[in-house]
C-alpha positions as CSV (number, residue, x, y, z in Angstrom):
1,Y,-14.3,-7.4,-20.0
2,K,-16.5,-7.0,-17.2
3,R,-14.8,-9.4,-15.0
4,Q,-11.6,-7.2,-15.3
5,C,-13.2,-4.1,-13.3
6,P,-13.6,-3.3,-9.7
7,G,-16.2,-5.6,-7.3
8,F,-15.4,-8.9,-9.2
9,P,-13.8,-11.4,-7.3
10,E,-11.3,-12.0,-10.2
11,Y,-10.1,-8.7,-10.1
12,D,-9.6,-8.3,-6.1
13,N,-7.9,-11.5,-6.2
14,K,-5.6,-10.1,-8.8
15,Y,-4.5,-7.2,-7.1
16,S,-4.6,-8.6,-3.9
17,S,-2.4,-11.3,-4.5
18,K,0.1,-8.5,-6.3
19,M,0.3,-6.8,-3.0
20,E,0.9,-9.8,-1.4
21,S,3.6,-10.7,-3.5
22,I,5.1,-6.7,-2.5
23,G,5.2,-8.0,1.4
24,K,3.0,-8.0,4.4
25,H,2.5,-4.1,5.3
26,A,1.7,-4.0,1.2
27,S,-1.5,-6.4,2.0
28,S,-2.1,-4.3,5.4
29,I,-2.7,-1.2,3.1
30,L,-4.4,-3.0,0.6
31,S,-7.3,-3.7,3.1
32,L,-7.4,-0.2,4.8
33,I,-7.3,1.6,1.1
34,K,-10.0,-0.7,0.8
35,K,-12.1,-0.1,3.8
36,E,-11.5,3.7,3.2
37,Y,-12.2,4.4,-0.6
38,K,-14.8,1.8,-1.0
39,G,-14.7,1.2,-4.9
40,D,-12.3,3.9,-5.9
41,W,-10.1,2.0,-4.2
42,H,-8.3,0.2,-7.8
43,K,-6.3,3.5,-8.6
44,P,-4.0,4.3,-5.4
45,V,-3.1,0.5,-5.7
46,R,-2.4,0.5,-9.2
47,G,0.0,3.0,-8.4
48,I,1.2,1.5,-5.3
49,I,2.3,-1.9,-7.4
50,K,3.6,0.2,-10.0
51,L,6.2,1.6,-7.6
52,C,7.8,-2.1,-7.8
53,E,9.2,-1.3,-11.3
54,I,11.2,1.6,-9.7
55,Y,11.9,0.6,-6.2
56,D,12.8,-3.1,-5.1
57,K,9.2,-4.7,-3.3
58,E,11.3,-5.2,-0.3
59,L,11.7,-0.9,-0.1
60,V,8.0,-0.5,-0.9
61,D,6.8,-2.8,1.7
62,K,9.1,-1.1,4.0
63,A,7.6,2.7,2.8
64,C,4.4,0.6,3.6
65,Y,5.1,0.0,7.2
66,R,6.4,3.6,7.4
67,A,3.2,4.5,6.1
68,L,1.2,2.2,8.1
69,C,2.9,3.9,11.5
70,Y,2.3,7.2,11.1
71,G,-1.5,6.7,9.6
72,I,-0.9,7.3,6.3
73,I,-2.5,4.8,3.2
74,S,-1.9,7.1,0.3
75,Y,-0.4,6.4,-2.7
76,S,0.9,9.8,-3.2
77,K,3.2,9.9,0.5
78,I,4.0,6.3,-0.2
79,K,5.6,7.6,-3.3
80,A,7.1,10.2,-1.4
81,I,8.7,8.4,1.3
82,L,10.4,6.1,-1.4
83,E,12.0,9.0,-3.4
84,N,13.1,10.9,-0.3
85,G,14.6,7.4,1.1
86,C,12.2,7.7,4.4
87,Y,12.0,3.9,3.9
88,D,15.0,3.2,7.0
89,L,14.9,6.5,9.2
90,P,13.8,5.5,12.8
91,I,10.1,5.3,13.7
92,A,9.1,7.8,16.2
93,D,7.2,6.6,19.7
94,F,3.7,8.2,18.4
95,G,1.7,6.9,15.7
96,G,-1.2,7.4,13.4
97,S,-4.7,5.6,13.6
98,Y,-3.0,2.8,11.9
99,A,0.0,2.2,14.3
100,N,-1.6,-0.7,16.0
101,I,-2.0,-3.0,12.5
102,A,1.9,-2.6,11.6
């Protein structure tokens, strides 16, 4: 039971592999969320993974790319990008603090 809790390698590896299966941008979002949210990173990551039940993995990864370009690592913002179909819009030349990662 305790191995399914945040902080255990099995738990971390499970979510890392799920995010990698979505795409490279989702994987980048995971590492940034882990840095930003420290011990509470699993909630936004689970939300992003759940988005794959509604949207195609490719679209979720595109939304993660767009979020990275604008310096966003919030689950709610990534969800809004998908809901509004903004994942295919052109990206402006300016970017957020994470823009150089994408």
